[in-house]
Backbone as ProteinMPNN parsed JSONL, in Angstrom:
{"seq_chain_A": "MSAIERKKPDWPSGQGTALAALCLPFLLGGIAGCVFTGLVSGDSVQALTAYLADWLELVRQGQVARDFPGALWGHLRWLLAVSLLGLTALGVAGLPLIFAARGFLLSFSVGCFSRVFGTAGLLPALALFALPALLWSPALFAAGFQGMNSAGSLLRRGMGDSRHPLPFHWDYWLRLGLCVCALLVCVAIEYWITPSVLRAAARVIPAV", "coords_chain_A": {"N_chain_A": [[13.319, -25.445, -37.194], [10.994, -22.503, -36.734], [11.955, -19.565, -38.972], [11.206, -17.667, -38.002], [10.269, -16.453, -34.073], [8.131, -17.269, -32.117], [8.011, -14.721, -29.32], [8.703, -14.615, -26.376], [7.278, -14.251, -22.817], [9.818, -11.841, -20.435], [9.876, -12.04, -18.05], [11.092, -14.87, -15.343], [9.849, -18.383, -15.221], [6.669, -18.063, -13.836], [7.069, -15.966, -12.133], [5.479, -14.017, -12.97], [3.311, -15.009, -12.312], [3.538, -14.44, -9.591], [3.259, -12.099, -9.544], [0.826, -11.391, -10.057], [-0.147, -12.735, -7.757], [0.088, -10.669, -6.142], [-1.028, -8.201, -7.152], [-3.564, -9.059, -7.494], [-4.559, -9.911, -4.911], [-4.785, -7.288, -3.87], [-6.056, -5.837, -4.949], [-8.769, -6.774, -4.729], [-9.421, -6.202, -1.902], [-9.238, -3.785, -2.201], [-11.978, -3.226, -3.143], [-13.366, -4.607, -1.678], [-12.836, -2.921, 0.534], [-14.603, -0.261, -0.078], [-16.487, -1.749, -0.545], [-17.671, -2.452, 1.674], [-17.38, 0.606, 3.02], [-19.582, 0.989, 1.416], [-21.471, 0.042, 3.629], [-21.802, 0.962, 5.66], [-23.8, 2.457, 8.101], [-26.688, 4.556, 9.92], [-26.309, 5.264, 13.103], [-23.094, 4.779, 13.049], [-22.112, 5.952, 10.4], [-23.273, 8.778, 10.927], [-21.379, 8.901, 13.474], [-18.651, 8.946, 11.898], [-18.965, 10.652, 10.352], [-19.303, 13.041, 12.334], [-16.905, 12.849, 13.377], [-14.73, 13.288, 10.996], [-15.282, 15.831, 10.391], [-15.089, 17.641, 12.205], [-12.318, 16.691, 12.678], [-11.223, 18.259, 9.881], [-11.65, 20.792, 9.764], [-9.745, 21.107, 12.397], [-8.134, 20.996, 10.795], [-8.359, 22.982, 8.597], [-7.187, 25.687, 10.04], [-4.606, 24.969, 11.008], [-4.186, 23.387, 12.306], [-3.675, 20.378, 13.325], [-1.157, 18.485, 14.713], [2.171, 17.456, 12.922], [3.534, 14.117, 13.137], [6.42, 13.443, 12.962], [7.987, 10.716, 13.49], [5.659, 8.726, 13.852], [4.695, 8.997, 11.371], [6.791, 8.26, 9.44], [6.941, 5.033, 11.328], [4.32, 3.812, 10.016], [4.598, 4.025, 8.025], [6.958, 1.737, 7.309], [7.096, -0.306, 9.189], [4.703, -1.867, 6.813], [6.267, -2.231, 5.359], [8.157, -3.917, 6.42], [7.197, -5.554, 7.614], [6.24, -7.452, 5.414], [8.893, -7.712, 4.097], [9.941, -9.446, 6.207], [8.005, -11.885, 5.625], [8.729, -12.16, 3.341], [11.104, -13.784, 3.553], [11.052, -16.427, 4.879], [9.698, -19.751, 4.392], [6.634, -18.822, 3.998], [5.621, -16.424, 4.123], [5.13, -16.92, 1.074], [1.644, -17.687, 0.979], [1.217, -15.71, 3.288], [2.35, -12.761, 2.283], [0.041, -12.011, -0.073], [-1.82, -11.499, 2.151], [-1.647, -9.582, 2.758], [-1.844, -7.769, 1.223], [-3.505, -7.514, -0.086], [-4.636, -6.943, 2.188], [-3.691, -3.984, 2.902], [-5.075, -2.697, 0.649], [-7.532, -2.93, 1.42], [-7.459, -0.892, 3.698], [-6.677, 1.231, 2.257], [-8.909, 2.002, 0.217], [-10.853, 1.288, 1.674], [-10.103, 4.293, 3.481], [-10.081, 6.159, 2.3], [-13.252, 5.733, 0.852], [-14.618, 6.596, 2.992], [-13.97, 9.68, 3.351], [-15.191, 9.994, 0.824], [-18.027, 8.896, 1.699], [-19.114, 10.541, 3.8], [-18.417, 13.105, 2.904], [-19.18, 13.37, 0.299], [-18.144, 13.706, -3.697], [-16.589, 16.085, -3.176], [-15.32, 14.941, -0.986], [-13.376, 13.511, -2.137], [-11.489, 15.08, -2.262], [-9.494, 16.459, 0.223], [-8.561, 13.712, 0.288], [-7.707, 12.438, -1.394], [-5.276, 14.079, -1.295], [-4.346, 13.156, 1.236], [-3.905, 10.398, 1.059], [-3.387, 9.461, -1.393], [-1.383, 11.07, -2.68], [0.898, 10.602, -0.984], [1.093, 7.538, -1.519], [2.079, 7.35, -4.22], [4.398, 6.848, -4.535], [4.83, 4.81, -1.392], [3.384, 2.908, -2.039], [4.116, 1.743, -5.163], [7.353, 0.598, -3.992], [6.789, -0.648, -1.908], [5.353, -3.133, -3.111], [7.394, -3.704, -5.132], [9.121, -4.505, -3.029], [7.858, -6.199, -2.011], [7.52, -7.968, -4.083], [9.99, -9.812, -4.861], [9.594, -10.899, -2.379], [8.174, -12.777, -3.044], [9.081, -14.263, -4.349], [11.493, -14.942, -3.028], [9.93, -16.358, -1.536], [8.897, -18.054, -2.746], [11.814, -20.081, -3.145], [12.592, -20.41, -0.69], [10.056, -22.823, -0.03], [10.19, -23.777, -2.135], [13.008, -24.987, -1.405], [12.532, -26.424, 1.224], [11.002, -28.57, 0.187], [12.395, -30.367, -0.575], [13.613, -29.98, -2.393], [16.417, -28.901, -3.63], [18.665, -27.76, -5.016], [17.566, -25.615, -6.293], [17.82, -22.247, -6.19], [18.747, -19.836, -3.758], [18.118, -16.636, -4.052], [18.724, -14.799, -1.912], [20.935, -12.178, -2.459], [23.652, -9.767, -2.961], [22.135, -7.965, -4.266], [19.499, -8.396, -4.325], [18.974, -7.183, -1.737], [20.086, -4.288, -2.259], [18.238, -3.636, -3.087], [15.801, -3.999, -1.939], [16.664, -1.996, -0.324], [16.392, 0.141, -1.646], [14.057, 1.143, -1.697], [13.371, 1.453, 0.804], [14.323, 3.787, 1.248], [12.779, 4.934, -0.74], [10.025, 4.889, 0.88], [11.499, 6.577, 3.255], [11.798, 9.034, 1.327], [8.406, 9.339, 1.409], [7.555, 9.77, 3.293], [8.843, 11.675, 3.774], [7.238, 13.802, 1.958], [4.827, 13.744, 3.19], [4.785, 14.798, 6.128], [6.429, 17.377, 4.644], [5.248, 18.021, 2.55], [2.387, 17.078, 2.559], [0.855, 18.303, 4.483], [0.012, 21.017, 3.607], [-1.18, 21.153, 1.279], [-3.433, 19.62, 1.915], [-4.707, 21.235, 3.16], [-5.326, 23.173, 1.86], [-7.335, 21.562, 0.199], [-9.217, 20.657, 1.976], [-10.458, 23.368, 2.469], [-12.428, 24.091, 0.979], [-14.223, 22.233, 1.709], [-17.569, 22.689, 2.65], [-18.209, 23.609, 5.867], [-20.056, 21.189, 7.993]], "CA_chain_A": [[12.554, -24.823, -35.838], [10.307, -21.867, -37.975], [12.205, -18.68, -39.101], [10.555, -16.91, -37.078], [10.266, -17.372, -32.964], [7.717, -16.205, -30.677], [8.746, -13.527, -28.405], [8.357, -14.978, -24.667], [7.424, -13.015, -21.648], [10.692, -11.509, -20.771], [10.692, -12.428, -16.703], [12.119, -16.122, -15.609], [8.34, -18.522, -15.114], [6.944, -18.006, -12.579], [7.37, -14.182, -12.126], [4.029, -13.449, -13.559], [2.379, -15.735, -11.206], [4.537, -14.393, -8.058], [3.375, -10.487, -9.787], [-0.328, -11.205, -9.92], [-0.433, -13.456, -6.78], [0.003, -9.334, -5.013], [-1.886, -7.492, -7.371], [-5.379, -9.442, -7.117], [-4.861, -9.77, -3.02], [-4.43, -5.889, -3.551], [-7.349, -5.173, -5.906], [-10.065, -7.815, -4.069], [-9.076, -5.657, -0.733], [-9.556, -2.304, -1.998], [-13.029, -3.909, -3.618], [-13.496, -4.868, -0.434], [-13.493, -1.498, 1.029], [-15.459, 0.239, -1.046], [-18.068, -2.421, -0.166], [-17.618, -2.491, 3.564], [-17.986, 1.666, 3.394], [-21.012, 1.69, 2.046], [-22.323, -0.493, 4.678], [-21.673, 1.467, 6.822], [-24.978, 3.369, 8.176], [-26.638, 4.358, 11.194], [-25.666, 5.972, 14.279], [-22.164, 4.887, 12.213], [-22.235, 7.14, 9.69], [-23.245, 10.129, 11.778], [-20.064, 9.222, 14.531], [-18.146, 9.278, 11.048], [-19.615, 12.093, 10.276], [-18.297, 14.014, 12.906], [-15.397, 13.03, 13.679], [-14.531, 13.933, 10.06], [-15.649, 16.976, 10.49], [-14.141, 18.438, 12.947], [-10.815, 16.96, 12.036], [-11.181, 19.188, 9.23], [-11.986, 21.827, 10.74], [-8.604, 21.642, 12.688], [-7.084, 20.952, 9.752], [-8.351, 24.309, 8.298], [-6.924, 26.359, 11.116], [-3.619, 24.409, 11.889], [-3.659, 22.952, 14.645], [-3.121, 18.535, 12.787], [0.114, 18.149, 14.737], [2.926, 16.797, 12.702], [3.567, 12.797, 13.849], [7.109, 12.524, 11.753], [7.787, 9.369, 13.751], [4.508, 7.894, 13.149], [3.996, 8.687, 10.053], [7.814, 6.664, 9.484], [5.991, 3.917, 11.384], [3.018, 3.527, 9.745], [4.589, 2.868, 6.222], [7.927, 1.514, 8.178], [5.289, -1.293, 9.286], [4.512, -2.906, 6.036], [6.972, -3.131, 4.384], [9.006, -4.103, 7.92], [6.527, -7.395, 7.691], [6.399, -7.98, 3.846], [11.002, -8.38, 3.752], [10.346, -10.385, 6.81], [7.635, -12.873, 5.025], [10.42, -12.741, 2.191], [12.92, -14.364, 4.061], [10.519, -17.813, 5.007], [8.229, -20.225, 3.092], [5.409, -18.488, 4.969], [5.596, -15.734, 2.937], [3.588, -17.92, -0.265], [0.427, -17.304, 1.958], [1.292, -14.459, 4.255], [2.538, -11.821, 2.045], [-0.825, -12.104, -0.315], [-2.63, -11.19, 2.906], [-0.892, -8.239, 3.464], [-1.147, -6.708, 0.247], [-5.193, -7.408, 0.006], [-5.319, -5.361, 4.195], [-3.203, -2.881, 2.648], [-5.759, -2.698, -0.078], [-8.569, -2.597, 1.986], [-7.792, 0.292, 5.161], [-6.762, 2.678, 1.412], [-9.93, 2.535, -0.814], [-11.722, 2.714, 2.952], [-10.127, 5.17, 3.925], [-10.76, 7.141, 0.613], [-13.971, 5.809, 0.946], [-14.767, 7.708, 3.976], [-14.132, 10.778, 2.895], [-16.192, 9.996, -0.129], [-19.307, 8.75, 1.773], [-19.842, 11.639, 4.086], [-18.406, 14.596, 2.016], [-20.003, 13.94, -1.386], [-17.626, 13.883, -3.765], [-16.085, 16.943, -2.786], [-14.344, 14.979, 0.193], [-12.502, 13.423, -2.845], [-10.065, 16.14, -2.611], [-8.431, 15.341, 0.401], [-8.918, 11.956, 0.71], [-6.064, 12.429, -2.29], [-3.823, 14.259, -0.702], [-4.062, 12.306, 2.314], [-3.573, 8.908, 1.032], [-3.386, 9.355, -2.918], [0.15, 11.428, -2.933], [1.349, 9.561, -0.804], [0.786, 6.162, -2.362], [3.0, 7.702, -5.952], [5.44, 6.552, -3.669], [4.589, 3.73, -1.267], [3.041, 2.166, -3.844], [5.904, 1.052, -5.917], [8.085, 0.387, -3.023], [5.464, -1.999, -1.627], [4.789, -4.037, -4.824], [8.962, -4.032, -5.605], [9.521, -6.096, -1.967], [6.372, -8.159, -2.401], [7.792, -9.032, -5.817], [11.137, -10.384, -4.587], [9.789, -11.376, -1.339], [7.079, -13.603, -3.258], [10.108, -15.096, -6.015], [12.546, -15.875, -2.453], [9.344, -17.672, -0.902], [8.832, -19.551, -3.192], [12.531, -20.701, -3.509], [12.524, -21.321, 0.348], [9.363, -23.448, -0.187], [10.86, -25.661, -3.166], [13.836, -25.549, -0.589], [11.706, -27.07, 1.923], [9.51, -29.691, 0.114], [13.017, -30.956, -1.17], [14.726, -29.662, -3.544], [17.772, -28.978, -2.721], [18.821, -27.511, -5.916], [16.951, -24.782, -6.2], [18.663, -21.323, -5.994], [18.472, -19.04, -3.422], [17.891, -15.153, -4.115], [19.413, -13.761, -1.237], [23.214, -11.486, -3.32], [23.798, -8.533, -2.972], [20.999, -7.08, -4.952], [18.373, -8.243, -3.602], [19.29, -6.75, -0.499], [19.926, -3.573, -2.55], [16.261, -3.403, -4.284], [15.391, -3.232, -0.631], [17.339, -0.934, 0.46], [16.215, 1.726, -2.401], [12.596, 0.415, -1.159], [13.585, 2.083, 2.29], [15.0, 5.415, 0.918], [11.749, 5.653, -1.207], [9.81, 5.795, 2.022], [11.955, 7.97, 3.401], [11.044, 10.174, 0.941], [7.35, 9.4, 0.55], [7.446, 10.786, 4.689], [8.919, 13.177, 3.886], [6.478, 14.185, 1.215], [3.467, 14.048, 4.528], [5.823, 15.716, 6.405], [6.679, 18.672, 5.089], [3.993, 18.459, 1.014], [0.932, 16.75, 2.401], [-0.583, 19.517, 5.134], [-0.279, 22.175, 2.779], [-1.705, 20.414, -0.086], [-4.589, 19.145, 2.087], [-5.402, 22.519, 4.163], [-6.173, 23.799, 0.758], [-8.278, 21.067, -0.74], [-10.431, 21.119, 3.206], [-11.142, 24.372, 2.569], [-13.161, 23.75, -1.157], [-15.415, 21.29, 1.559], [-17.997, 23.863, 3.306], [-18.677, 22.835, 6.98], [-20.765, 20.238, 7.761]], "C_chain_A": [[12.219, -23.399, -36.895], [11.609, -20.527, -37.589], [12.211, -17.855, -38.51], [9.658, -16.865, -35.884], [9.423, -16.544, -31.998], [8.504, -16.175, -30.35], [7.681, -14.057, -26.759], [8.097, -13.808, -23.954], [9.33, -12.972, -20.801], [10.597, -12.16, -19.15], [10.648, -14.389, -16.908], [10.781, -16.627, -15.89], [8.101, -18.559, -13.178], [6.956, -17.145, -11.347], [5.816, -13.707, -11.994], [3.172, -13.988, -12.392], [2.492, -15.102, -9.637], [3.53, -13.192, -8.188], [2.03, -11.143, -8.838], [-1.106, -11.857, -8.611], [-0.821, -12.247, -5.215], [-0.918, -8.591, -5.433], [-3.515, -8.098, -7.808], [-5.81, -9.051, -5.739], [-5.693, -7.775, -3.205], [-5.772, -5.113, -3.675], [-8.658, -5.622, -5.364], [-10.36, -6.448, -3.019], [-9.792, -4.392, -1.069], [-11.327, -2.332, -2.745], [-13.587, -4.52, -2.317], [-13.981, -3.632, 0.488], [-14.454, -1.074, 0.427], [-16.882, -0.625, -0.319], [-18.127, -2.156, 0.674], [-18.225, -0.799, 3.735], [-19.363, 1.981, 2.744], [-22.1, 1.127, 2.343], [-22.29, -0.465, 5.062], [-23.017, 2.598, 6.671], [-25.382, 3.784, 9.452], [-26.438, 5.19, 11.831], [-23.458, 5.439, 13.462], [-21.392, 5.705, 11.109], [-22.372, 8.541, 10.489], [-21.958, 9.607, 13.154], [-19.151, 9.222, 13.488], [-18.293, 11.265, 10.551], [-18.078, 13.483, 10.866], [-17.117, 14.02, 13.42], [-14.501, 13.408, 11.975], [-14.719, 15.913, 9.26], [-14.785, 17.813, 11.374], [-12.606, 17.809, 12.713], [-10.11, 17.841, 11.187], [-11.232, 20.307, 9.161], [-10.034, 22.308, 11.675], [-7.16, 21.656, 11.979], [-6.706, 22.508, 9.177], [-7.2, 25.172, 9.347], [-5.066, 25.598, 11.593], [-3.738, 23.976, 12.168], [-3.605, 21.753, 14.358], [-1.842, 19.392, 13.894], [0.644, 17.109, 13.879], [3.687, 15.78, 13.519], [4.915, 12.855, 12.84], [7.347, 11.45, 11.928], [6.406, 8.336, 13.906], [4.292, 8.019, 12.248], [5.075, 7.361, 9.366], [7.32, 5.489, 9.894], [5.206, 3.08, 10.65], [3.143, 2.962, 8.656], [5.566, 1.555, 6.615], [7.165, -0.178, 7.883], [4.959, -2.238, 7.763], [5.414, -2.803, 5.289], [8.116, -3.956, 5.03], [8.217, -6.033, 7.741], [6.49, -7.716, 6.277], [7.703, -8.552, 4.193], [10.644, -9.294, 5.126], [9.859, -11.57, 6.464], [8.145, -13.64, 4.432], [11.66, -13.856, 2.828], [12.368, -15.765, 4.791], [9.489, -18.053, 4.098], [6.769, -19.924, 3.674], [4.672, -17.42, 4.308], [4.91, -15.847, 1.566], [2.276, -16.979, 0.915], [0.695, -15.828, 1.778], [0.893, -13.341, 3.47], [1.183, -10.881, 0.855], [-2.211, -11.126, 0.248], [-2.362, -9.556, 3.223], [-1.216, -7.014, 2.309], [-3.207, -6.769, -0.188], [-5.809, -6.215, 1.409], [-4.566, -4.661, 3.274], [-4.286, -2.026, 1.469], [-7.411, -2.61, 0.912], [-8.618, -1.332, 2.668], [-6.942, 1.241, 3.736], [-8.158, 2.628, 0.92], [-10.774, 2.845, 1.094], [-11.767, 3.643, 3.79], [-10.815, 6.448, 3.177], [-12.63, 6.946, 1.017], [-15.369, 6.808, 1.993], [-15.067, 8.976, 4.0], [-15.241, 11.235, 2.45], [-17.91, 9.122, 0.014], [-19.712, 9.692, 2.515], [-19.785, 13.351, 3.517], [-19.22, 14.571, 0.825], [-17.956, 13.675, -2.726], [-16.506, 14.905, -4.079], [-15.056, 16.435, -1.615], [-13.119, 13.611, -0.165], [-10.89, 13.554, -2.213], [-9.34, 15.7, -1.649], [-8.094, 14.15, 1.164], [-7.831, 11.467, -0.549], [-5.28, 12.911, -2.27], [-3.858, 14.025, 0.119], [-3.849, 10.885, 1.847], [-2.922, 8.641, -0.726], [-1.875, 9.877, -3.067], [1.439, 10.859, -2.658], [1.451, 8.003, -1.425], [1.384, 5.889, -3.961], [3.64, 6.656, -5.647], [6.022, 4.899, -2.791], [4.687, 2.368, -1.692], [3.74, 1.001, -4.443], [6.559, -0.049, -4.95], [7.56, -0.762, -2.725], [5.235, -2.772, -2.694], [6.23, -4.852, -5.163], [9.626, -4.87, -4.312], [8.954, -6.575, -2.166], [6.542, -8.601, -3.229], [8.225, -9.762, -5.462], [10.977, -10.817, -3.272], [8.907, -12.863, -1.618], [8.006, -14.376, -3.092], [10.898, -15.506, -4.025], [11.829, -16.442, -1.462], [9.504, -18.848, -0.785], [10.103, -19.907, -3.162], [12.599, -21.352, -2.403], [11.528, -22.321, 0.447], [10.149, -24.191, -0.947], [11.97, -26.432, -2.185], [12.809, -26.352, -0.161], [10.824, -28.44, 1.439], [10.653, -30.327, -0.274], [13.594, -30.648, -2.339], [15.768, -28.196, -3.929], [19.037, -27.633, -3.198], [18.766, -25.826, -5.934], [17.809, -23.312, -5.787], [18.1, -20.573, -4.835], [18.542, -17.418, -3.803], [18.242, -14.493, -3.361], [21.304, -12.984, -2.057], [22.44, -10.504, -3.203], [22.534, -8.021, -3.025], [19.698, -7.22, -5.218], [17.893, -7.346, -2.07], [19.571, -4.989, -1.166], [18.645, -2.802, -2.748], [15.855, -3.33, -2.789], [15.304, -1.923, 0.044], [16.839, 0.236, -0.418], [14.573, 2.116, -1.607], [12.858, 1.395, -0.521], [13.649, 3.731, 1.425], [13.504, 5.768, 0.038], [10.131, 6.214, -0.136], [9.916, 6.958, 2.677], [11.507, 9.236, 2.528], [9.701, 10.673, 0.218], [7.06, 9.902, 2.621], [7.817, 11.853, 4.734], [8.072, 13.952, 3.445], [4.733, 14.686, 2.336], [3.744, 14.356, 5.292], [5.926, 17.365, 6.518], [5.786, 19.204, 3.558], [2.908, 18.862, 1.794], [0.203, 18.15, 3.129], [-0.431, 20.822, 3.927], [-1.078, 21.912, 2.234], [-3.971, 19.6, 0.754], [-5.742, 20.772, 2.75], [-6.196, 22.947, 3.382], [-7.355, 22.832, -0.069], [-9.617, 21.088, 1.184], [-10.703, 22.113, 2.552], [-12.419, 24.796, 1.818], [-14.505, 22.782, 0.379], [-16.164, 23.054, 2.572], [-18.495, 23.269, 4.351], [-19.541, 22.34, 7.156], [-21.192, 20.229, 9.531]], "O_chain_A": [[13.036, -23.159, -37.784], [12.124, -20.388, -36.48], [13.208, -17.148, -38.371], [8.467, -17.106, -36.079], [9.742, -15.563, -31.325], [9.53, -16.836, -30.511], [6.532, -13.885, -26.351], [8.479, -12.671, -24.233], [9.956, -14.023, -20.665], [11.498, -12.989, -19.021], [10.371, -15.057, -17.904], [10.122, -15.897, -16.631], [8.679, -18.806, -12.12], [6.893, -17.386, -10.142], [5.229, -13.163, -11.058], [2.446, -13.292, -11.683], [1.676, -15.281, -8.733], [2.843, -13.009, -7.182], [1.986, -11.358, -7.626], [-2.295, -11.658, -8.367], [-1.385, -12.414, -4.133], [-1.734, -8.146, -4.625], [-4.391, -7.45, -8.38], [-6.745, -8.351, -5.349], [-6.744, -7.305, -2.772], [-6.343, -4.26, -2.995], [-9.636, -4.891, -5.521], [-11.333, -5.723, -3.226], [-10.744, -3.96, -0.42], [-11.842, -1.215, -2.805], [-14.723, -4.955, -2.509], [-15.083, -3.422, 0.993], [-15.414, -1.844, 0.483], [-17.9, -0.192, 0.22], [-18.917, -1.216, 0.758], [-19.264, -0.632, 4.374], [-20.15, 2.831, 3.16], [-23.23, 1.286, 1.882], [-22.551, -1.431, 5.779], [-23.284, 3.316, 5.707], [-24.576, 3.49, 10.334], [-26.316, 6.248, 11.213], [-22.678, 6.357, 13.715], [-20.193, 5.981, 11.109], [-21.4, 9.292, 10.559], [-21.867, 10.586, 13.895], [-18.172, 9.685, 14.075], [-17.829, 12.405, 10.535], [-17.09, 14.123, 10.505], [-16.435, 14.961, 13.825], [-13.395, 13.911, 12.172], [-14.447, 16.645, 8.307], [-13.87, 18.559, 11.025], [-11.713, 18.643, 12.567], [-8.951, 18.226, 11.347], [-10.68, 20.847, 8.203], [-9.384, 23.349, 11.583], [-5.993, 21.98, 12.202], [-5.631, 23.109, 9.167], [-6.065, 24.942, 8.928], [-4.547, 25.962, 12.649], [-2.815, 23.935, 12.981], [-3.357, 21.308, 15.478], [-1.654, 20.608, 13.878], [0.064, 16.026, 13.811], [4.401, 16.167, 14.444], [4.672, 12.316, 11.761], [7.155, 10.703, 10.968], [6.531, 7.123, 14.08], [3.528, 7.161, 11.803], [4.77, 6.233, 8.978], [7.152, 4.675, 8.987], [5.325, 1.856, 10.605], [2.521, 2.023, 8.16], [5.152, 0.429, 6.338], [6.87, -0.851, 6.895], [5.054, -3.459, 7.889], [5.295, -3.493, 4.277], [8.916, -4.589, 4.341], [8.677, -7.174, 7.765], [7.026, -8.822, 6.212], [7.767, -9.726, 4.558], [11.418, -10.246, 5.034], [10.591, -12.538, 6.671], [8.273, -14.864, 4.464], [12.698, -14.411, 2.47], [13.278, -16.352, 5.376], [8.76, -17.349, 3.399], [5.899, -20.79, 3.757], [3.481, -17.423, 3.995], [4.236, -14.948, 1.063], [2.299, -15.846, 1.394], [0.558, -15.046, 0.836], [-0.222, -12.824, 3.541], [1.144, -9.653, 0.774], [-3.071, -10.474, -0.343], [-2.964, -8.696, 3.866], [-0.972, -5.81, 2.393], [-3.852, -5.784, -0.548], [-6.667, -5.349, 1.583], [-5.225, -4.922, 2.268], [-4.265, -0.796, 1.453], [-8.269, -1.846, 0.471], [-9.574, -0.59, 2.445], [-6.423, 2.23, 4.255], [-8.738, 3.586, 1.431], [-11.111, 3.907, 1.619], [-12.662, 3.986, 4.562], [-11.679, 7.29, 3.425], [-13.25, 7.929, 1.425], [-16.444, 7.359, 1.756], [-16.089, 9.462, 4.484], [-16.023, 12.094, 2.859], [-18.694, 8.819, -0.886], [-20.839, 10.047, 2.169], [-20.553, 14.31, 3.603], [-19.845, 15.538, 0.39], [-16.842, 13.524, -2.225], [-15.667, 14.741, -4.965], [-14.134, 17.16, -1.24], [-12.389, 12.98, 0.599], [-9.9, 12.886, -1.913], [-8.541, 14.796, -1.895], [-7.564, 13.832, 2.228], [-7.278, 10.369, -0.606], [-4.325, 12.615, -2.987], [-3.102, 14.855, 0.624], [-3.5, 10.198, 2.807], [-2.147, 7.749, -1.071], [-1.101, 9.079, -3.595], [2.46, 10.649, -3.312], [2.611, 7.789, -1.777], [1.301, 4.888, -4.673], [3.571, 5.609, -6.291], [6.939, 4.141, -3.108], [5.42, 1.38, -1.731], [3.838, -0.207, -4.224], [6.378, -1.262, -5.053], [7.877, -1.819, -3.271], [4.035, -2.528, -2.817], [6.353, -6.057, -5.384], [10.486, -5.734, -4.484], [9.215, -7.686, -2.628], [5.953, -9.64, -3.527], [7.554, -10.791, -5.387], [12.02, -11.179, -2.729], [8.871, -13.809, -0.832], [8.107, -15.125, -2.12], [10.692, -16.698, -3.8], [12.417, -17.0, -0.536], [9.798, -19.806, -0.07], [9.7, -21.066, -3.069], [12.667, -22.58, -2.45], [12.0, -23.145, 1.23], [10.761, -25.17, -0.519], [12.085, -27.645, -2.011], [12.155, -26.988, -0.988], [10.149, -29.155, 2.179], [10.217, -31.445, -0.551], [14.011, -31.469, -3.157], [15.693, -27.032, -4.323], [19.807, -26.944, -2.529], [19.665, -25.03, -5.665], [18.57, -23.503, -4.839], [16.87, -20.596, -4.806], [19.743, -17.174, -3.689], [18.261, -13.313, -3.712], [22.447, -13.439, -2.011], [21.229, -10.294, -3.268], [21.889, -7.672, -2.037], [18.942, -6.583, -5.952], [16.798, -7.043, -1.595], [19.138, -4.215, -0.312], [18.285, -1.639, -2.562], [15.5, -2.183, -2.521], [14.49, -1.192, 0.607], [16.873, 1.348, 0.108], [14.188, 3.179, -1.12], [12.649, 2.46, -1.102], [12.719, 4.512, 1.226], [13.096, 6.922, 0.168], [9.444, 7.232, -0.222], [9.159, 7.92, 2.807], [10.962, 10.24, 2.988], [9.492, 11.498, -0.672], [5.992, 10.476, 2.834], [7.443, 12.82, 5.397], [7.818, 14.921, 4.161], [3.915, 15.594, 2.187], [2.695, 14.436, 5.931], [5.755, 18.197, 7.409], [5.613, 20.401, 3.326], [2.43, 19.985, 1.952], [-0.668, 18.858, 2.624], [-1.497, 21.414, 3.759], [-2.116, 22.456, 2.609], [-5.062, 19.323, 0.256], [-6.931, 21.088, 2.722], [-7.383, 23.178, 3.614], [-8.151, 23.343, -0.856], [-10.733, 21.606, 1.18], [-11.486, 21.757, 1.671], [-13.209, 25.695, 2.106], [-15.677, 22.716, 0.009], [-15.561, 24.056, 2.957], [-19.27, 22.345, 4.104], [-20.426, 22.85, 6.47], [-21.974, 19.386, 9.973]]}, "name": "protein", "num_of_chains": 1, "seq": "MSAIERKKPDWPSGQGTALAALCLPFLLGGIAGCVFTGLVSGDSVQALTAYLADWLELVRQGQVARDFPGALWGHLRWLLAVSLLGLTALGVAGLPLIFAARGFLLSFSVGCFSRVFGTAGLLPALALFALPALLWSPALFAAGFQGMNSAGSLLRRGMGDSRHPLPFHWDYWLRLGLCVCALLVCVAIEYWITPSVLRAAARVIPAV"}
C-alpha cells in the first residue's frame, strides 16, 4: 500500500448518483420551460401579455390579495409529494419526474415575464419566484436527496436484499422537519416581504 492514498468522496456509494438523479431532471426541466416559453406565439402571446399587464397594474395599486393558506399549500404540496415518494420504491422513478416538473414550472414562469416585458420583466419575476426559491429549493432538494436514498433502499429490499438497511431513523424525520420549517419561513417571506418587493419591481415596468 502506498504511503499517499487517494482521497475518496465523502458520500457513500450511490449517493452521488442520487444527487445527480435530482439535479439533472431539474436542469432539463428548466431548459424545457425556457424552450416552451419561446415557442409561445400568436394569440397566446397577446393573451399572456394582457393577463400579466393587468396583473402588474393591480400589483402597483396594491390590490393583489395575499393568500397565506394558498402560498402554504403551493409549497408544501411539493414537499409532501417528495416525502411520500421517498417512502416507496416508486420514488426511484417518481422523484426525478417531480424535480423535472418543478424546474419546468420555475423557468416557464420566469420566462413568461421575460417574453412579455423583455429584460425588465426579470425584476418582478425574480421578486416573485427567485426570492422564495432561496429557501424552498434547498429544502426540496434535501428532502428529495434522502428520499432517493430511502427509495433506493426499499427497491433493493424488494429485489431480495433483505440485509440492506433502511434509513428511517430519528435523523431522517428530523431533516424532514427542518425542511418543513424552511418552507414555513419561505411562505412567511412570500406573505409579508415579497408583496412590497414585487410592487417596487412592478413600477419599473411601463404600462403596456
